[in-house]
Wavefront OBJ file of the C-alpha trace (Angstrom):
o trace
v 71.176 24.872 -120.937
v 69.948 26.439 -118.214
v 70.923 25.436 -114.127
v 67.839 22.901 -113.812
v 67.733 21.514 -117.196
v 71.250 19.956 -115.917
v 70.082 18.986 -112.674
v 67.038 17.497 -114.324
v 68.995 15.662 -116.940
v 71.417 14.629 -114.235
v 68.590 12.681 -111.953
v 67.136 11.454 -115.025
v 70.913 9.313 -115.354
v 70.787 8.806 -112.158
v 67.947 6.532 -112.090
v 68.776 5.160 -115.450
v 71.815 3.968 -113.976
v 70.613 3.254 -110.303
v 67.564 1.099 -112.279
v 69.283 -2.283 -112.685
v 69.889 -2.270 -109.051
v 66.680 -1.340 -108.184
v 65.139 -4.233 -110.658
v 67.533 -6.720 -109.139
v 66.869 -5.844 -105.383
v 63.182 -6.195 -106.027
v 63.646 -9.435 -107.653
v 66.224 -10.889 -104.601
v 65.067 -9.186 -101.668
v 61.319 -6.990 -102.176
v 59.723 -10.539 -103.652
v 61.102 -13.143 -100.930
v 60.335 -10.600 -98.111
v 56.628 -10.053 -99.499
v 56.280 -14.208 -99.816
v 57.792 -14.412 -96.207
v 54.764 -11.737 -94.666
v 52.192 -13.482 -96.904
v 52.906 -17.025 -95.384
v 53.329 -15.343 -91.845
v 49.548 -14.905 -91.936
v 48.877 -18.446 -93.475
v 48.965 -21.985 -92.036
v 51.759 -22.717 -94.901
v 53.598 -26.428 -94.137
v 56.794 -27.376 -95.722
v 54.924 -30.744 -97.047
v 52.973 -28.800 -99.549
v 53.108 -24.528 -99.984
v 50.123 -24.794 -102.055
v 47.611 -25.844 -99.268
v 48.210 -22.996 -97.328
v 45.034 -20.940 -96.216
v 44.980 -17.582 -94.932
v 44.359 -17.271 -90.377
v 45.261 -13.688 -90.093
v 46.931 -13.046 -86.840
v 47.192 -16.801 -85.642
v 50.935 -17.008 -85.854
v 51.568 -13.697 -83.604
v 48.541 -13.920 -81.357
v 45.489 -15.277 -80.334
v 43.531 -16.082 -77.594
v 41.697 -19.580 -76.648
v 40.233 -21.133 -73.843
v 41.525 -18.133 -71.810
v 45.390 -18.893 -72.790
v 47.438 -17.100 -75.147
v 48.990 -18.366 -77.789
v 50.951 -17.506 -81.026
v 54.288 -16.038 -81.334
v 54.164 -13.122 -79.026
v 53.280 -15.727 -75.926
v 56.028 -17.907 -77.251
v 58.663 -17.993 -74.245
v 60.774 -19.385 -76.177
v 60.477 -16.924 -78.792
v 60.951 -14.022 -76.599
v 64.287 -16.109 -75.053
v 65.994 -15.915 -78.351
v 65.046 -12.317 -78.516
v 66.721 -11.261 -75.534
v 69.981 -13.905 -76.812
v 70.335 -11.775 -80.025
v 69.850 -8.154 -77.952
v 72.346 -9.352 -75.493
v 74.450 -11.067 -78.200
v 74.616 -7.680 -80.405
v 75.117 -5.241 -77.476
v 78.038 -6.886 -75.705
v 79.847 -8.582 -79.078
v 80.043 -5.010 -81.016
v 80.333 -2.527 -77.442
v 83.444 -5.612 -77.492
v 84.464 -5.434 -80.911
v 84.431 -1.517 -80.979
v 86.661 -0.662 -78.566
v 89.199 -3.648 -79.389
v 88.769 -2.275 -82.667
v 89.819 0.944 -81.764
v 92.648 0.011 -80.007
v 94.078 -1.892 -83.121
v 93.295 0.169 -85.345
v 95.600 3.147 -83.559
v 98.334 0.893 -82.972
v 98.009 -0.493 -86.518
v 98.201 3.459 -87.790
v 102.005 4.036 -85.948
v 104.414 3.680 -88.071
v 106.683 0.830 -87.054
v 109.161 -1.919 -88.799
v 106.503 -4.687 -90.538
v 103.537 -2.741 -90.531
v 102.352 -3.690 -93.221
v 103.172 -8.077 -92.154
v 100.947 -7.157 -89.200
v 98.063 -5.268 -91.079
v 97.803 -8.764 -93.069
v 98.042 -10.654 -89.646
v 95.540 -9.549 -88.432
v 92.697 -9.264 -91.297
v 93.013 -13.276 -90.909
v 90.324 -14.106 -88.830
v 87.726 -12.109 -91.133
v 89.039 -13.472 -94.478
v 88.210 -17.132 -93.026
v 84.427 -18.214 -93.991
v 82.407 -18.197 -90.156
v 81.279 -21.764 -90.463
v 84.983 -23.040 -91.174
v 86.718 -20.268 -88.000
v 83.146 -21.914 -86.055
v 84.145 -25.654 -86.678
v 87.197 -24.788 -86.057
v 86.743 -23.154 -82.551
v 84.281 -25.832 -81.517
v 86.993 -28.409 -81.220
v 89.212 -25.778 -79.428
v 86.586 -25.635 -76.892
v 85.806 -29.194 -76.992
v 85.609 -29.948 -73.556
v 87.529 -33.109 -73.208
v 89.637 -33.080 -76.593
v 89.812 -28.872 -77.235
v 93.307 -27.457 -76.447
v 91.811 -24.123 -74.450
v 90.898 -25.959 -71.514
v 93.918 -27.637 -72.050
v 95.666 -24.519 -71.711
v 94.125 -22.954 -69.177
v 94.465 -26.520 -66.806
v 98.368 -26.023 -67.656
v 98.713 -22.625 -66.450
v 96.813 -23.343 -63.390
v 93.542 -20.823 -64.013
v 91.257 -23.847 -63.991
v 91.540 -27.556 -62.539
v 88.724 -29.587 -64.198
v 87.685 -29.172 -68.091
v 85.004 -26.623 -68.803
v 82.196 -27.266 -70.886
v 81.945 -24.441 -72.841
v 79.267 -25.021 -75.594
v 77.462 -26.966 -73.320
v 76.968 -25.513 -69.745
v 74.079 -22.738 -69.693
v 76.325 -20.163 -67.679
v 79.531 -20.098 -70.145
v 77.979 -21.071 -73.923
v 76.819 -17.431 -74.544
v 80.420 -16.546 -73.408
v 81.790 -18.541 -75.939
v 79.809 -17.327 -78.732
v 80.481 -13.515 -78.181
v 84.028 -14.654 -77.854
v 84.771 -16.498 -80.724
v 82.295 -13.400 -82.639
v 84.849 -10.777 -81.092
v 87.911 -12.841 -82.616
v 86.445 -13.105 -85.986
v 85.060 -9.572 -86.534
v 87.147 -7.372 -84.724
v 89.686 -7.449 -87.564
v 86.535 -5.294 -89.512
v 86.151 -2.858 -86.810
v 89.694 -2.150 -86.993
v 89.728 -1.892 -90.790
v 87.375 0.802 -90.998
v 88.465 2.787 -88.288
v 91.670 2.523 -89.572
v 90.854 3.731 -92.948
v 89.380 6.670 -91.162
v 92.297 7.265 -89.178
v 94.769 7.465 -92.319
v 92.294 10.384 -94.017
v 92.971 12.847 -90.995
v 95.106 15.874 -91.401
v 98.396 15.938 -89.774
v 98.608 19.621 -88.889
v 96.207 19.927 -85.802
v 98.363 16.797 -84.582
v 101.652 18.684 -85.332
v 100.184 21.799 -83.538
v 98.798 19.704 -80.244
v 102.570 18.285 -80.314
v 103.881 21.961 -79.973
v 101.659 22.790 -77.415
v 102.221 20.228 -75.197
v 98.534 18.275 -75.129
v 98.115 14.750 -73.772
v 97.553 12.553 -76.618
v 94.528 11.052 -74.841
v 93.022 14.278 -74.712
v 94.047 14.895 -78.247
v 92.490 11.287 -79.062
v 88.688 12.461 -77.085
v 88.846 16.075 -78.357
v 90.017 15.922 -81.775
v 90.954 12.220 -83.525
v 87.185 10.780 -82.116
v 85.183 13.572 -83.260
v 86.920 13.370 -86.751
v 86.215 9.351 -87.092
v 82.821 9.438 -85.501
v 80.779 9.189 -89.260
v 82.841 6.127 -89.840
v 82.710 4.497 -86.488
v 79.015 5.281 -86.484
v 79.099 3.193 -90.216
v 81.109 0.473 -88.577
v 78.999 0.302 -85.905
v 75.974 -0.120 -88.258
v 77.212 -2.433 -90.277
v 78.388 -4.841 -87.449
v 75.156 -3.903 -85.220
v 72.855 -5.337 -88.862
v 75.116 -8.274 -88.948
v 74.566 -9.454 -85.133
v 71.383 -9.026 -85.063
v 70.946 -11.904 -87.735
v 73.451 -14.049 -86.278
v 72.797 -17.576 -87.090
v 75.624 -19.475 -88.582
v 78.034 -19.069 -85.571
v 75.874 -19.886 -82.947
v 73.998 -22.848 -84.767
v 77.389 -24.253 -85.548
v 78.761 -23.949 -81.790
v 75.515 -24.861 -79.598
v 72.981 -25.791 -82.647
v 69.458 -25.279 -80.652
v 70.511 -24.539 -77.489
v 67.748 -22.401 -75.795
v 70.691 -20.717 -74.158
v 72.055 -19.147 -76.764
v 69.271 -19.683 -79.605
v 68.762 -16.229 -81.924
v 66.127 -15.230 -83.734
v 67.009 -16.592 -87.013
v 67.719 -20.173 -85.188
v 64.599 -20.129 -84.101
v 63.242 -19.173 -87.755
v 65.029 -21.799 -89.218
v 64.131 -24.383 -86.523
v 60.380 -24.054 -87.020
v 60.835 -23.794 -90.935
v 62.957 -26.654 -91.192
v 62.971 -28.699 -87.931
v 59.390 -28.130 -87.671
v 58.019 -27.921 -90.982
v 55.705 -25.002 -90.127
v 56.365 -22.587 -92.702
v 53.608 -20.258 -91.063
v 54.946 -19.944 -87.749
v 58.730 -19.792 -88.861
v 57.865 -17.123 -91.312
v 55.911 -15.021 -88.799
v 59.618 -15.457 -86.774
v 61.303 -14.213 -89.690
v 58.844 -11.097 -90.698
v 59.151 -10.183 -86.512
v 63.128 -10.276 -86.919
v 63.062 -8.086 -90.054
v 60.578 -5.881 -88.362
v 63.070 -5.454 -84.912
v 66.232 -5.122 -87.129
v 64.392 -2.544 -89.097
v 63.439 -0.587 -86.318
v 66.691 -0.942 -84.358
v 68.489 -0.060 -87.797
v 66.196 3.368 -87.959
v 66.070 4.423 -84.424
v 70.332 4.184 -84.774
v 70.327 6.334 -87.711
v 68.446 9.253 -86.195
v 69.933 8.874 -83.092
v 73.565 8.898 -84.935
v 72.938 12.045 -87.374
v 71.042 13.784 -84.498
v 74.426 13.544 -82.624
v 76.573 14.607 -85.506
v 74.214 17.735 -86.062
v 74.726 18.632 -82.302
v 78.473 18.189 -82.931
v 78.398 20.293 -85.484
l 1 2 3 4 5 6 7 8 9 10 11 12 13 14 15 16 17 18 19 20 21 22 23 24 25 26 27 28 29 30 31 32 33 34 35 36 37 38 39 40 41 42 43 44 45 46 47 48 49 50 51 52 53 54 55 56 57 58 59 60 61 62 63 64 65 66 67 68 69 70 71 72 73 74 75 76 77 78 79 80 81 82 83 84 85 86 87 88 89 90 91 92 93 94 95 96 97 98 99 100 101 102 103 104 105 106 107 108 109 110 111 112 113 114 115 116 117 118 119 120 121 122 123 124 125 126 127 128 129 130 131 132 133 134 135 136 137 138 139 140 141 142 143 144 145 146 147 148 149 150 151 152 153 154 155 156 157 158 159 160 161 162 163 164 165 166 167 168 169 170 171 172 173 174 175 176 177 178 179 180 181 182 183 184 185 186 187 188 189 190 191 192 193 194 195 196 197 198 199 200 201 202 203 204 205 206 207 208 209 210 211 212 213 214 215 216 217 218 219 220 221 222 223 224 225 226 227 228 229 230 231 232 233 234 235 236 237 238 239 240 241 242 243 244 245 246 247 248 249 250 251 252 253 254 255 256 257 258 259 260 261 262 263 264 265 266 267 268 269 270 271 272 273 274 275 276 277 278 279 280 281 282 283 284 285 286 287 288 289 290 291 292 293 294 295 296 297 298 299 300 301 302 303 304 305
């Protein structure tokens, strides 16, 4: 059998193995996505979806009596976009730095390292709804343990309304998200650190090179692919954040994400057409940012090579 025949046979085998997964994805993801996009061009209401009529771009943008209306002219939606991007940028950046520190610490041999590794993963293992509710009690302005601790050591003189104060609510949400998902970043980077060859580190130690310089010149470039994967996963998760914000601050506009805005339109206001337009916009924003990040990541890796 020639080499080209074997390659074609391998390609056919690969497609046969992938076919069930592709069919499942089309059913559970493709069909709901197409249906959501279709509803975004209608005036569908949750009370009677069968009565929906096509209205074109009416849910996105239209002009009437000299005024602009629709999703792209909605100040609350733009506020949710800003909140989502702010939350993603700050939380993922902090988790990246803390996750790297934790991974480097757990990569060192010391007594009880296995126990510490298991303990670090506990926040990530707790379901988001449970951890969000637990933190909502801890952040309570009257009975929360966090205010009691801060007042006990003299950092604050009066209880803070962590989830109700417009200046503190986003800080509280980011703080809880960092506590929960930093172990995920640390786990991915720790796996990459344990795959690194030991020879270059022994040579650097013999040459007397400072550990900080070894980290930036050797360790970081070698684990950069794993770091990029971790950042992509966390960024995608952060861009569609819903449960954590909804449990902590409900529908507050100070922390409202794009997912919370879409849920409010779809469920509270029962406006399926407008809510579907918000969901479609969320999908496009995530898709474009992901493609841009992957393009820049691959371009950086080629330059690094």
